[in-house]
LUMLOSE-172962 format. One record per residue (C-alpha): residue number from 1; residue in three letters; x, y, z. Coordinates in pm, 1 decimal. Example, Ala and Ser with C-alpha at 12.3 -4.5 7.8 and 13.67 -1.06 7.14 Angstrom:
// residues 2
    i   aa        c1        c2        c3
    1  ALA    1230.0    -450.0     780.0
    2  SER    1367.0    -106.0     714.0
END
This chain:
// residues 510
    i   aa        c1        c2        c3
    1  MET    4223.3    4022.6    2762.5
    2  VAL    4504.5    4028.4    2500.5
    3  GLN    4416.0    3870.2    2174.3
    4  TYR    4641.0    3567.2    2078.7
    5  THR    4665.7    3273.2    1845.3
    6  THR    4789.3    2954.4    2008.2
    7  SER    5054.2    2710.2    1889.3
    8  SER    4962.5    2344.1    1874.0
    9  GLU    5299.0    2172.0    1793.1
   10  ASP    5311.2    1802.3    1902.0
   11  ASN    5674.7    1801.1    2031.0
   12  ASP    5752.3    1726.0    2397.7
   13  CYS    5795.4    2015.5    2630.2
   14  GLY    6150.8    2099.6    2683.9
   15  VAL    6109.8    2074.6    3057.6
   16  GLN    6100.6    1691.9    3058.6
   17  GLU    6454.0    1660.4    2940.5
   18  THR    6585.3    1685.5    3299.5
   19  ALA    6337.8    1440.5    3431.7
   20  ARG    6424.4    1191.0    3172.5
   21  ASN    6795.2    1199.0    3224.5
   22  ALA    6731.6    1156.7    3597.3
   23  SER    6713.2     819.8    3777.8
   24  SER    6360.1     666.3    3757.7
   25  HIS    6349.8     638.8    4123.8
   26  ASP    6405.6    1020.6    4171.7
   27  PRO    6109.3    1238.4    4230.8
   28  PRO    6041.1    1477.2    3934.3
   29  PRO    6157.6    1818.3    3974.5
   30  PRO    5908.4    2088.0    4078.9
   31  TYR    5865.7    2230.9    3737.8
   32  PHE    5805.7    1877.8    3553.4
   33  VAL    5525.7    1897.8    3305.8
   34  SER    5440.8    1564.8    3139.7
   35  LYS    5368.2    1547.2    2773.9
   36  ASP    5009.3    1450.5    2838.7
   37  GLU    4945.8    1728.9    3077.5
   38  ALA    5095.1    1978.5    2844.5
   39  MET    4888.6    1867.5    2562.3
   40  PHE    4552.4    1813.8    2746.7
   41  TYR    4558.9    2066.7    3016.4
   42  TYR    4384.4    2330.0    2822.4
   43  SER    4139.6    2094.2    2643.7
   44  GLY    3805.5    2265.6    2558.2
   45  ILE    3909.6    2633.8    2548.2
   46  SER    3980.4    2629.3    2168.1
   47  PRO    3966.5    2389.6    1868.7
   48  SER    4354.4    2393.1    1884.7
   49  PRO    4432.2    2462.4    2259.4
   50  PRO    4781.2    2577.0    2349.4
   51  LYS    5036.1    2368.6    2523.2
   52  LEU    5100.0    2417.5    2898.9
   53  VAL    5452.4    2496.2    3016.2
   54  TYR    5393.7    2552.6    3379.9
   55  HIS    5150.1    2624.7    3638.7
   56  THR    5171.8    2731.9    3998.2
   57  GLY    4963.1    2437.3    4120.4
   58  LEU    5200.1    2169.8    4006.4
   59  SER    5324.8    2090.8    4362.4
   60  THR    4997.0    2126.8    4550.0
   61  THR    4741.2    1992.0    4288.3
   62  PRO    4943.2    1766.4    4057.4
   63  TRP    4760.0    1661.6    3729.8
   64  VAL    4643.5    1304.1    3709.7
   65  LYS    4615.8    1128.6    3379.5
   66  PRO    4266.1     987.1    3349.9
   67  LYS    4280.4     606.8    3329.1
   68  GLY    4042.9     318.0    3258.7
   69  LEU    3759.1     264.8    3029.2
   70  GLU    3568.3     589.5    3127.9
   71  ALA    3891.1     802.6    3095.8
   72  TYR    3821.5    1135.1    2944.5
   73  ARG    3977.2    1471.2    2911.6
   74  LYS    3852.4    1735.9    3155.0
   75  LEU    3737.9    2014.6    2925.4
   76  LYS    3789.1    2387.5    3036.6
   77  GLU    3633.1    2713.6    2953.1
   78  VAL    3804.3    3037.1    2990.9
   79  ARG    3639.8    3347.7    3149.8
   80  GLY    3732.8    3707.3    3203.0
   81  ILE    3787.3    3870.5    3549.4
   82  PHE    3561.7    4125.5    3696.5
   83  GLY    3540.4    4283.1    4043.8
   84  HIS    3855.9    4144.5    4165.2
   85  LYS    4136.4    4353.5    4335.3
   86  LEU    4351.0    4291.8    4037.9
   87  ASN    4112.7    4489.8    3818.6
   88  ASP    4157.2    4806.6    4033.9
   89  VAL    4542.7    4794.8    4018.1
   90  TRP    4612.8    4614.7    3665.9
   91  GLU    4731.0    4944.5    3511.0
   92  ASP    5006.3    4934.2    3750.0
   93  VAL    5060.8    4558.8    3785.5
   94  GLY    5049.6    4476.6    3415.4
   95  PRO    5354.5    4687.3    3309.3
   96  GLN    5554.6    4562.1    3620.0
   97  VAL    5498.1    4211.5    3513.4
   98  ARG    5592.2    4285.1    3165.7
   99  ASP    5919.9    4455.9    3282.0
  100  LEU    6001.5    4167.4    3502.7
  101  LEU    5958.8    3916.4    3200.4
  102  ASN    6185.0    4136.2    2999.7
  103  VAL    6450.7    4151.8    3252.2
  104  ARG    6444.3    3774.3    3278.7
  105  GLN    6469.0    3758.7    2899.6
  106  ILE    6156.4    3560.9    2876.4
  107  SER    6022.7    3548.8    2518.8
  108  TRP    5685.6    3627.2    2613.2
  109  THR    5395.6    3705.9    2358.8
  110  SER    5103.8    3802.0    2570.9
  111  ILE    5001.9    3859.1    2929.2
  112  ASP    4635.3    3804.8    3018.7
  113  VAL    4420.4    3763.7    3328.7
  114  ALA    4181.2    3478.2    3323.7
  115  ARG    3973.8    3224.5    3525.2
  116  PHE    3919.2    2873.3    3401.2
  117  ILE    3599.9    2661.3    3450.3
  118  THR    3675.2    2293.2    3451.8
  119  ASP    3412.7    2031.5    3385.0
  120  GLY    3394.6    1820.2    3704.6
  121  GLY    3137.7    1570.2    3575.2
  122  SER    2782.5    1503.1    3678.6
  123  ASP    2677.9    1869.7    3575.1
  124  THR    2927.5    2014.2    3817.0
  125  LYS    3170.0    2303.1    3734.8
  126  VAL    3503.4    2371.5    3914.1
  127  VAL    3574.8    2738.1    3928.0
  128  GLY    3953.7    2814.0    3914.6
  129  SER    4138.2    3098.1    4089.4
  130  VAL    4221.1    3430.7    3892.6
  131  THR    4516.5    3340.3    3691.2
  132  LEU    4782.5    3554.7    3530.4
  133  TRP    4799.1    3370.9    3199.8
  134  ILE    5129.9    3431.8    3018.4
  135  GLY    5209.9    3331.5    2668.5
  136  VAL    5551.0    3245.3    2568.1
  137  ARG    5705.2    3152.6    2224.1
  138  PRO    5704.0    2787.5    2153.2
  139  ASP    6005.0    2596.8    2260.2
  140  SER    6156.6    2925.3    2416.3
  141  PHE    6089.5    2868.5    2771.6
  142  LYS    6202.7    2601.6    3028.5
  143  GLY    6032.9    2505.6    3342.4
  144  ALA    6321.2    2602.1    3556.5
  145  GLN    6273.6    2964.8    3430.0
  146  ALA    5901.9    2940.6    3517.8
  147  LEU    5984.4    2815.5    3876.0
  148  SER    6192.5    3127.0    3944.1
  149  SER    5987.7    3384.2    3751.7
  150  TRP    5642.0    3276.1    3898.3
  151  ALA    5757.0    3341.3    4237.3
  152  GLU    5886.5    3689.9    4157.5
  153  ILE    5551.5    3751.2    3980.0
  154  LEU    5348.8    3660.1    4298.0
  155  GLU    5591.4    3863.8    4520.6
  156  LEU    5533.8    4149.9    4309.1
  157  ILE    5146.0    4120.6    4315.6
  158  LYS    5150.7    4060.3    4689.1
  159  VAL    5284.3    4426.5    4724.5
  160  PHE    4949.0    4530.6    4603.5
  161  GLY    4766.9    4327.9    4883.2
  162  ILE    4673.9    4032.6    4632.2
  163  GLU    4750.2    3679.1    4740.4
  164  ASP    4493.0    3476.6    4560.0
  165  VAL    4634.3    3477.1    4207.5
  166  ASP    4789.7    3175.9    4022.3
  167  VAL    5040.9    3207.1    3739.4
  168  GLU    5030.0    2984.2    3433.1
  169  PHE    5266.1    2988.5    3119.6
  170  ARG    5142.0    2845.6    2782.7
  171  GLU    5298.0    2841.3    2432.9
  172  SER    5129.1    3104.4    2237.4
  173  LEU    5207.4    3327.5    1925.9
  174  TYR    5038.2    3674.1    1905.1
  175  ARG    4908.5    3793.1    1580.2
  176  ARG    4685.2    4092.8    1486.8
  177  SER    4327.7    4006.8    1442.6
  178  ALA    4298.9    4258.8    1153.5
  179  GLY    4446.1    3985.4     902.4
  180  PRO    4658.5    3697.9     866.1
  181  PRO    5036.7    3719.8     944.8
  182  LEU    5285.2    3816.5     669.4
  183  LEU    5383.6    3510.5     471.3
  184  ARG    5728.9    3347.7     519.2
  185  HIS    6007.0    3379.7     265.3
  186  VAL    6045.1    3070.0      54.2
  187  SER    6314.6    2927.5    -172.3
  188  LYS    6298.3    2975.9    -549.9
  189  VAL    6189.6    2612.7    -580.3
  190  ASN    5849.8    2703.9    -436.3
  191  HIS    5605.6    2780.0    -720.2
  192  THR    5491.0    3108.8    -543.9
  193  ALA    5839.9    3246.0    -486.1
  194  ASP    5807.9    3500.4    -773.9
  195  VAL    5453.5    3622.5    -681.9
  196  ARG    5442.2    3614.2    -299.4
  197  GLY    5691.3    3892.8    -228.8
  198  PRO    5435.0    4170.5    -159.2
  199  LEU    5290.2    3958.9     132.0
  200  THR    5622.2    3878.2     283.5
  201  PRO    5808.4    4068.1     548.1
  202  THR    6100.2    4162.1     341.9
  203  LEU    6212.7    4519.0     245.0
  204  CYS    6004.0    4703.0     153.2
  205  LEU    5624.6    4671.4     210.6
  206  SER    5372.4    4831.2     -35.6
  207  ILE    5135.5    5043.5     183.3
  208  ALA    4848.2    5287.3     160.8
  209  ALA    4651.2    5490.8     405.4
  210  SER    4310.6    5314.6     461.1
  211  ASP    4124.5    5639.1     388.4
  212  ARG    4341.6    5692.5      61.4
  213  PRO    4358.3    5336.3     -78.1
  214  ASP    4442.4    5440.4    -428.8
  215  ALA    4747.7    5627.4    -324.1
  216  LYS    5025.5    5390.0    -332.3
  217  GLY    5369.9    5410.4    -146.1
  218  THR    5628.0    5205.8      29.7
  219  MET    5705.1    5148.5     393.8
  220  GLY    6096.8    5128.8     426.8
  221  LEU    6216.5    5016.4     765.8
  222  TYR    5966.6    4854.9    1016.9
  223  ASP    5982.1    4618.8    1303.6
  224  LYS    5714.0    4465.5    1523.6
  225  VAL    5598.0    4814.4    1651.4
  226  LEU    5720.3    5096.9    1429.7
  227  GLY    5728.6    5152.8    1046.2
  228  LEU    5891.3    5431.9     869.2
  229  THR    5766.0    5608.1     534.8
  230  CYS    5722.3    5951.1     393.9
  231  HIS    5451.9    6193.7     508.5
  232  HIS    5315.3    6245.1     157.5
  233  VAL    5253.9    5855.1     116.8
  234  LEU    4992.9    5865.0     388.1
  235  PHE    4863.2    6221.8     360.5
  236  LYS    4752.2    6456.6      78.8
  237  THR    5029.5    6691.8      25.1
  238  ASP    5005.2    6987.3    -223.0
  239  ALA    5043.4    7374.4    -246.6
  240  THR    4763.4    7421.6      -3.7
  241  THR    4774.1    7102.9     207.1
  242  ASN    5078.4    7009.8     437.8
  243  ASP    4982.8    6957.4     782.4
  244  SER    5172.1    6766.6    1054.7
  245  TYR    4981.1    6488.6    1238.8
  246  VAL    5023.8    6348.9    1587.8
  247  LEU    4788.7    6087.4    1726.8
  248  ALA    4625.1    6242.2    2040.7
  249  ASN    4727.9    6075.3    2363.7
  250  ASN    4366.7    5969.6    2437.8
  251  ALA    4225.3    5628.5    2415.4
  252  SER    3910.7    5745.3    2258.1
  253  ALA    4102.6    5952.7    1977.5
  254  PRO    4016.8    5830.3    1620.3
  255  ARG    4310.8    5657.1    1438.5
  256  LYS    4417.1    5688.0    1092.3
  257  TYR    4489.3    5332.1     983.6
  258  VAL    4749.3    5187.8     740.2
  259  GLN    4707.8    4903.1     514.7
  260  LEU    4926.6    4650.2     337.3
  261  LEU    4870.3    4695.0     -31.3
  262  GLY    4647.4    4956.3    -166.9
  263  THR    4352.8    4883.0    -414.9
  264  CYS    4577.8    4899.1    -726.9
  265  ALA    4851.4    4711.2    -549.6
  266  PHE    4646.0    4434.9    -440.1
  267  ASP    4492.8    4389.8    -780.2
  268  LYS    4843.0    4391.2    -929.3
  269  LEU    4927.9    4101.8    -697.6
  270  LEU    4617.2    3904.7    -816.2
  271  ASP    4703.8    3959.7   -1164.7
  272  SER    5055.2    3856.9   -1137.5
  273  ILE    4935.8    3522.2    -999.6
  274  LYS    4681.7    3487.1   -1278.1
  275  LEU    4960.3    3571.6   -1540.9
  276  ARG    5188.9    3315.1   -1382.2
  277  ILE    4917.8    3053.8   -1395.5
  278  GLY    4842.0    3138.9   -1758.6
  279  ARG    5211.3    3083.9   -1849.2
  280  HIS    5216.3    2747.8   -1701.5
  281  ALA    4892.9    2662.1   -1878.5
  282  ILE    5044.0    2743.9   -2203.8
  283  MET    5350.6    2530.5   -2116.0
  284  LEU    5107.5    2253.9   -2035.2
  285  LYS    4924.3    2271.8   -2366.3
  286  GLN    5256.5    2266.3   -2557.4
  287  HIS    5370.8    1962.3   -2355.1
  288  GLU    5042.3    1780.6   -2425.5
  289  GLU    5071.6    1860.0   -2788.1
  290  GLY    5428.9    1743.3   -2810.9
  291  ILE    5338.5    1402.8   -2648.2
  292  GLU    5053.1    1365.5   -2889.0
  293  ARG    5276.2    1429.9   -3181.0
  294  LEU    5553.5    1193.3   -3062.6
  295  GLU    5316.6     916.9   -2970.1
  296  LYS    5169.8     941.8   -3328.4
  297  ARG    5519.2     929.6   -3475.0
  298  LEU    5633.5     645.0   -3289.1
  299  ALA    5307.9     459.4   -3377.9
  300  GLY    5370.9     536.2   -3734.0
  301  GLY    5078.2     762.1   -3780.4
  302  VAL    5249.7    1067.5   -3917.0
  303  ASP    5345.9     970.9   -4278.5
  304  GLY    5341.3     605.5   -4278.5
  305  ASP    5705.0     558.7   -4336.2
  306  ASP    5939.0     370.5   -4076.2
  307  ASP    6197.2     572.9   -3899.7
  308  ASP    6542.2     432.2   -3860.3
  309  GLU    6654.0     312.7   -3526.5
  310  ASP    6839.0     641.1   -3433.3
  311  GLU    6519.6     847.3   -3495.6
  312  VAL    6305.8     619.6   -3296.8
  313  ALA    6531.3     635.3   -3002.2
  314  GLU    6545.3    1004.4   -3022.8
  315  ALA    6170.6    1017.5   -3033.2
  316  GLU    6135.4     797.1   -2745.3
  317  LYS    6380.2    1005.2   -2534.6
  318  GLU    6199.2    1318.2   -2628.0
  319  LEU    5854.5    1165.7   -2536.5
  320  GLU    6006.1    1045.4   -2200.4
  321  LEU    6141.5    1394.4   -2125.3
  322  THR    5835.4    1561.9   -2233.2
  323  LYS    5606.9    1337.4   -2008.0
  324  ALA    5848.9    1403.7   -1720.4
  325  GLN    5773.0    1784.7   -1755.8
  326  LEU    5393.2    1739.0   -1714.9
  327  LYS    5406.6    1686.4   -1330.4
  328  PRO    5593.3    1998.3   -1229.7
  329  VAL    5377.2    2201.1   -1457.3
  330  ASN    5060.5    2057.3   -1316.2
  331  ASP    5206.1    2105.0    -965.6
  332  ALA    5287.7    2463.9   -1030.8
  333  ILE    4928.1    2538.1   -1158.6
  334  GLU    4757.0    2370.2    -874.7
  335  THR    4988.2    2555.9    -626.7
  336  LEU    4932.3    2885.4    -786.3
  337  GLU    4544.6    2837.1    -810.5
  338  LYS    4545.2    2752.1    -440.5
  339  PHE    4759.1    3057.7    -362.3
  340  TYR    4534.7    3278.4    -557.7
  341  ALA    4223.6    3160.7    -368.5
  342  GLU    4393.7    3204.8     -33.4
  343  ALA    4506.5    3548.1    -130.1
  344  LYS    4159.3    3667.0    -206.5
  345  LYS    4007.7    3495.5     108.2
  346  ASP    4270.9    3603.8     355.4
  347  TRP    4378.5    3944.5     214.7
  348  GLY    4092.7    4046.8     -15.5
  349  ALA    3907.6    4290.5     215.9
  350  PRO    4103.9    4621.2     301.8
  351  ARG    4030.0    4552.2     676.0
  352  GLN    4225.0    4238.2     651.3
  353  ARG    4519.3    4419.0     527.8
  354  THR    4532.6    4660.4     806.3
  355  ILE    4873.8    4650.6     970.2
  356  GLY    4864.7    4948.3    1211.6
  357  HIS    4780.9    5323.3    1263.4
  358  ILE    4984.0    5642.0    1220.8
  359  ARG    5149.3    5771.0    1541.8
  360  SER    5331.7    6068.2    1416.3
  361  SER    5403.3    6237.3    1078.5
  362  PRO    5553.4    6582.5    1069.3
  363  ALA    5474.0    6802.1     775.7
  364  VAL    5694.7    6798.1     466.4
  365  ALA    5986.6    7033.0     498.8
  366  PHE    6135.7    7207.2     198.5
  367  ASN    6500.8    7312.5     152.7
  368  VAL    6604.8    7159.4     470.0
  369  SER    6979.4    7072.5     447.3
  370  PRO    7083.6    6739.8     604.3
  371  GLU    7341.1    6872.7     858.2
  372  ALA    7479.3    6684.6     755.4
  373  ARG    8915.8    4999.4      81.4
  374  ARG    8676.1    4838.5    -122.8
  375  THR    8430.5    4560.6    -138.7
  376  THR    8195.1    4448.3    -402.3
  377  PHE    7838.7    4341.7    -394.3
  378  LYS    7772.1    3957.5    -382.1
  379  TYR    7425.5    3838.5    -463.3
  380  PRO    7285.5    3641.6    -155.4
  381  SER    7193.5    3285.1    -242.7
  382  ASP    6876.6    3302.3     -59.7
  383  ARG    6783.3    3638.1    -212.7
  384  LEU    6765.8    3801.4     131.7
  385  LEU    7018.2    4102.6     207.4
  386  PRO    7024.2    4158.8     580.2
  387  LEU    7050.4    4518.2     696.1
  388  ARG    7319.5    4630.0     927.2
  389  GLY    7462.4    4964.5    1019.4
  390  MET    7425.2    5298.0     840.0
  391  ILE    7617.9    5483.8     563.4
  392  SER    7782.5    5770.1     726.8
  393  ARG    7819.4    6111.0     573.8
  394  GLU    8197.1    6036.5     538.7
  395  LEU    8135.3    5728.7     344.2
  396  MET    7870.9    5902.8     118.6
  397  HIS    8157.9    6137.8      24.8
  398  ARG    8438.7    5871.0      10.4
  399  PRO    8298.5    5531.6     -89.8
  400  ASP    8473.2    5214.5     -18.8
  401  MET    8357.1    5026.6    -329.0
  402  LEU    8461.2    4987.7    -685.1
  403  ASP    8250.5    4946.8    -994.2
  404  HIS    8335.5    4709.9   -1280.7
  405  ASP    8573.8    4961.7   -1417.0
  406  ASN    8746.5    4978.5   -1091.1
  407  GLU    8635.3    5327.2   -1020.9
  408  PRO    8528.2    5452.9    -671.6
  409  CYS    8151.4    5432.5    -648.7
  410  LEU    7870.7    5364.9    -398.7
  411  ILE    7627.4    5114.8    -571.2
  412  VAL    7296.8    5118.6    -374.7
  413  ILE    6980.8    4910.7    -387.4
  414  LYS    6610.8    4955.3    -323.7
  415  ASN    6277.0    4766.6    -329.8
  416  GLY    6002.0    4982.7    -400.5
  417  ASN    5618.1    4943.4    -473.3
  418  ALA    5630.5    5078.3    -830.6
  419  THR    5976.4    4934.9    -966.2
  420  GLY    6062.2    4653.2    -740.4
  421  VAL    6431.4    4588.9    -682.1
  422  THR    6653.6    4828.5    -868.7
  423  ILE    7028.7    4932.3    -857.7
  424  GLY    7165.4    5269.4    -872.0
  425  ARG    7467.3    5496.0    -831.2
  426  ALA    7490.6    5738.3    -539.0
  427  THR    7640.7    6057.6    -587.7
  428  GLY    7916.4    6197.3    -357.1
  429  LEU    7753.4    6537.2    -322.2
  430  PHE    7410.5    6644.9    -195.3
  431  SER    7157.8    6794.8    -439.8
  432  PHE    7170.6    7170.4    -397.3
  433  GLU    6806.7    7216.6    -502.6
  434  SER    6662.4    6968.9    -253.8
  435  LYS    6943.2    6945.1      -3.4
  436  GLU    6908.4    6562.8     -34.4
  437  TRP    7128.1    6262.1    -134.7
  438  ALA    7095.1    6201.8    -502.9
  439  ILE    7091.4    5859.1    -680.5
  440  TYR    7138.5    5811.3   -1050.7
  441  ASN    7031.5    5516.2   -1259.9
  442  TYR    7306.2    5246.9   -1269.0
  443  ASP    7365.0    5263.9   -1640.8
  444  LYS    7173.5    5278.2   -1981.3
  445  ASN    7071.0    4906.6   -1964.4
  446  SER    6966.9    4888.0   -1608.3
  447  GLY    6637.0    5096.5   -1628.3
  448  VAL    6526.5    5365.8   -1397.1
  449  PHE    6614.7    5353.8   -1013.9
  450  SER    6253.1    5468.2    -905.9
  451  ALA    5925.8    5597.9   -1019.5
  452  PRO    5620.5    5735.0    -844.3
  453  GLY    5484.7    5490.2    -585.2
  454  ASP    5854.6    5413.6    -464.8
  455  SER    5855.0    5696.5    -205.2
  456  GLY    5918.7    5552.4     140.5
  457  SER    6162.9    5291.8      23.4
  458  ILE    6474.6    5229.0     218.9
  459  VAL    6803.5    5260.1      -1.1
  460  VAL    7084.6    5040.3     115.4
  461  ASP    7434.6    4954.1     -27.3
  462  GLY    7553.9    4622.1    -125.4
  463  LEU    7666.0    4541.0     230.7
  464  GLY    7313.5    4622.3     365.1
  465  ARG    7413.1    4947.5     524.0
  466  ILE    7113.3    5188.8     525.7
  467  GLY    7157.3    5497.5     328.3
  468  GLY    6830.9    5677.5     349.7
  469  LEU    6459.2    5716.1     276.0
  470  LEU    6348.1    5760.7     -84.3
  471  THR    6141.6    6077.9     -94.7
  472  GLY    6103.9    6153.3    -479.7
  473  GLY    6277.2    6201.6    -811.9
  474  ALA    6311.2    6413.9   -1104.5
  475  GLY    6278.2    6354.6   -1478.8
  476  LYS    6095.6    6447.6   -1787.0
  477  THR    5855.5    6150.8   -1750.4
  478  GLU    5686.6    5985.3   -1462.0
  479  THR    5998.3    5785.4   -1424.5
  480  SER    6304.4    5949.4   -1262.1
  481  ASP    6638.2    6040.5   -1396.9
  482  VAL    6747.2    6147.8   -1044.5
  483  THR    6620.4    5999.5    -729.3
  484  TYR    6619.3    6194.6    -402.2
  485  VAL    6697.3    6027.6     -68.8
  486  ALA    6682.3    6181.9     277.6
  487  PRO    7000.8    6058.2     437.8
  488  MET    6962.0    5815.9     742.5
  489  PHE    7239.4    5991.0     932.2
  490  TRP    7034.0    6303.6     934.5
  491  LEU    6691.9    6129.6     948.9
  492  TRP    6748.0    5889.4    1232.0
  493  PRO    6803.3    6154.3    1512.3
  494  ARG    6490.4    6304.5    1411.9
  495  VAL    6306.7    5976.2    1438.2
  496  LYS    6459.9    5932.3    1777.5
  497  THR    6297.6    6254.4    1889.2
  498  HIS    5947.2    6121.2    1836.7
  499  PHE    6038.0    5751.8    1926.2
  500  PRO    6326.4    5741.8    2167.5
  501  ASP    6309.1    5364.2    2198.0
  502  ALA    6328.7    5307.0    1820.0
  503  SER    6627.2    5081.8    1720.1
  504  LEU    6802.9    4980.8    1402.1
  505  SER    6893.2    4642.8    1546.2
  506  PRO    6767.1    4349.4    1345.8
  507  THR    6437.9    4205.4    1452.6
  508  THR    6275.7    3887.1    1336.8
  509  ILE    5925.8    3927.2    1217.9
  510  THR    5678.7    3649.4    1277.2
END
């Protein structure tokens, strides 16, 4: 069965609106699911059972709400299916059900096959039919859709000579069991806003190969299925080692896993949280000492002299303001300490940070040439820059932006594992030595654009157009004077040869 995590929101099912607006004398529509049935139908299968959206037995075996002093919920257990006709043809049926749901634009999250055992009372068990158990995103699916789609699904299964299967839709969210889902982005008023970035689905993610956790790197583009980074981020590459890798098309083939945050990167995250806690602790001590000083002064305990009225008023005002600052500082410390504990518990083990495995990684190719009016950057108020489109070869040569001196330029941005968010200036010509797009540091005050560990970052312009994949840099020290980027207009067609269904269209990560 497909693994899933259920949702337990307590809002009414959207399918009830039609019934509520209808006359009280009209019979409910055939897809009507009451609030009680939605909430209690799956009682017993988990501590937080999912909400029912629809099941094919609505018209033949309607749900009856328990009544009276002895009313109780009929608890269910879920079982796997063995020895049924569906087992023999599931490899063919499953993909067809998936495709049907996609065509109907149903936001499904999982497709399972199950059988439910219901407590019938007096030590009896009611064994249910084989059920095609479909998870859908909360509040995304209406009963009218279910009514039309389940009939098509049953017709599809009937082609395989199977007519004893039910269909049920539940609200469900699928998450990988290897670890918790990435954290949501929060506004700057949240006390964890400055430290939670490495665990949120924003560009870019710090990654490491599970068998090389000390080798840091960055995953630039990614969606629910695929991620893009550099070969040398995940594989040892030197003068004697430079091998391509393709996962064998074999279910038993060993996989090379990738984890979010290598050893050093995770330790750095924990240190950043502790540092933030320490800063607030210093502020707290300063406030407490200030309060003590002001209270003594107002009590006349400093030098024994009476202050004039203006000085007393100022001291009282300062004391009031200082006391008001205690609560947010205490709240920040409490929130950050809780976040630190959760980070260690939920993400501490490397297996908890596993996010996928490597599908394909061509060897590093050297000296391969990429066959390859004006807007300004506006800082987004929510600190998130959406990506859209691609920087073309022509635009790289003829930028449509101006710098602060009104000179043509192409200002670019990246978020890397080593140096975080930085700004640079793209060149109009490709580097001859590396045959890649070169990026210079923005100015003498801005710091470097990249450093080791930033490989795999995606470089974009101020409008969110994707320029390319950061592959390396050059300089006298570990930091780079010049950063080299594989242009996306050259790289993307090569990605498509390995993953023809890959898309640059925005996708929401949940």
